[in-house]
C-alpha positions in Angstrom: 81.8 -158.1 43.3 78.9 -156.3 41.7 78.4 -152.6 41.2 75.7 -152.7 43.8 78.1 -154.3 46.3 80.7 -151.6 46.0 78.1 -148.9 45.9 76.7 -150.2 49.2 80.2 -150.4 50.6 81.0 -146.8 49.9 77.6 -145.6 51.1 78.3 -147.4 54.3 81.7 -145.6 54.6 79.9 -142.2 54.0 77.5 -143.0 56.8 80.2 -144.0 59.3 83.0 -141.4 58.5 82.7 -138.7 61.2 83.3 -135.9 58.7 80.7 -137.1 56.1 77.9 -138.7 58.2 75.6 -139.4 55.4 71.9 -140.2 56.3 68.5 -139.8 54.9 68.2 -136.3 56.5 71.8 -135.3 55.9 72.5 -136.2 52.3 76.3 -136.6 51.8 76.5 -139.5 49.4 75.3 -139.9 45.8 75.8 -142.6 43.2 76.3 -141.3 39.7 74.7 -143.7 37.2 76.3 -142.4 34.1 79.6 -140.6 33.9 78.5 -139.0 30.7 75.5 -137.2 32.3 77.3 -134.1 33.6 74.0 -132.7 34.9 73.8 -135.7 37.2 76.9 -134.3 39.1 75.2 -130.9 39.5 71.9 -132.5 40.7 73.8 -134.6 43.2 75.7 -131.6 44.6 72.5 -129.5 44.8 70.9 -132.3 46.9 73.8 -132.3 49.4 72.9 -131.1 52.9 76.4 -131.6 54.3 79.5 -129.6 53.6 81.4 -132.8 52.9 80.3 -135.4 50.5 81.2 -138.6 48.6 80.2 -139.2 45.0 80.7 -142.6 43.4 80.8 -143.3 39.7 81.1 -146.7 38.1 82.5 -145.9 34.7 84.6 -148.7 33.3 86.3 -152.0 33.6 88.4 -154.5 31.8 88.2 -158.2 31.2 91.4 -160.2 31.2 92.7 -163.7 31.2 96.4 -163.2 32.2 97.2 -165.4 29.2 95.7 -168.3 30.9 92.3 -169.8 32.0 92.4 -167.4 35.0 89.7 -164.8 33.9 89.2 -161.6 35.8 86.8 -158.7 35.6 88.6 -155.5 36.7 86.0 -153.0 37.7 86.9 -149.3 38.0 85.1 -147.0 40.3 85.7 -143.2 40.8 85.4 -141.9 44.3 85.0 -138.1 44.8 85.4 -136.6 48.2 84.3 -133.0 48.1 83.9 -130.0 50.4 81.7 -127.0 49.9 83.7 -123.8 50.1 82.6 -121.2 52.5 83.6 -117.6 51.8 86.3 -117.5 54.5 88.0 -120.9 53.6 91.1 -121.2 51.4 90.8 -123.7 48.6 94.1 -125.3 49.6 92.7 -126.1 53.0 89.8 -127.9 51.3 92.1 -129.9 49.1 94.2 -130.9 52.2 91.1 -132.0 54.2 89.5 -134.0 51.3 92.7 -135.8 50.5 92.9 -137.0 54.2 89.3 -138.2 54.0 90.0 -140.0 50.8 92.9 -141.8 52.4 90.7 -142.7 55.3 88.2 -144.3 53.0 90.8 -146.2 51.0 92.4 -147.5 54.1 89.1 -148.6 55.5 88.2 -150.4 52.3 91.5 -152.3 52.3 91.0 -153.2 56.0 87.4 -154.3 55.5 88.1 -156.5 52.5 91.1 -158.1 54.3 89.0 -158.7 57.4 86.3 -160.5 55.3 88.3 -162.2 52.6 86.5 -163.4 49.6 88.2 -165.1 46.6 85.8 -163.3 44.3 86.7 -159.7 45.5 90.1 -158.2 45.5 90.8 -154.5 46.0 93.9 -153.3 44.2 95.5 -150.8 46.5 98.8 -150.1 44.7 99.0 -147.3 42.2 95.6 -145.7 42.8 95.5 -142.6 40.6 94.0 -139.5 42.2 93.8 -135.8 41.3 92.3 -132.5 42.4 88.9 -131.5 41.2 87.0 -128.2 41.5 85.3 -126.0 41.5 82.4 -128.2 40.8 78.9 -126.6 40.8 80.7 -123.4 41.7 81.7 -124.1 45.3 82.8 -127.8 45.7 86.5 -128.8 45.8 88.3 -132.0 46.5 89.8 -135.1 45.1 88.9 -138.0 42.8 90.5 -141.4 43.0 90.1 -144.4 40.7 90.0 -147.7 42.5 89.9 -151.1 40.9 88.2 -154.2 42.2 89.5 -157.4 40.6 86.9 -160.2 40.5 87.8 -163.7 39.1 85.2 -165.4 36.9 84.9 -168.2 34.4 84.2 -167.7 30.7 81.5 -170.2 29.7 79.9 -170.8 26.3 76.3 -171.6 26.9 75.1 -173.6 23.8 71.5 -172.4 24.5 72.6 -168.8 23.7 73.8 -169.6 20.1 71.8 -170.7 17.1 74.8 -172.7 15.6 75.5 -174.9 18.6 
């Protein structure tokens, strides 16, 4: 699974979830290119037209071989579900609502990947860490979860890449 594939997957979820409803005219989804560019988070939240949004950050991964010839690329992705606080709202209500939306999105991801199995895409659903975030950009509160996509691949040494082979 490529970064573009899971970016598209989550943007599609943001378009279809009844509380997010991302579209070109109702911005409610943003892909953060670099986790180290904190101003990118502020810019994304300033662009949001909706009071509920999803931010996606592809920040890290891990290569492994399970002590065998079974190689995997474990790609981590952070999903933020945030709500803009209105003056009359309690922060605890925002946290409760965004946690439910996050669970909706994780359940839909699990269902979608099981409905369309692919030996090169696995979604690890157990032990997904999450935590509260906010305030972000002064009035956004919600949750972040780190999900992992496990993608098998083969290590190959291409002799054309090396000067000594």
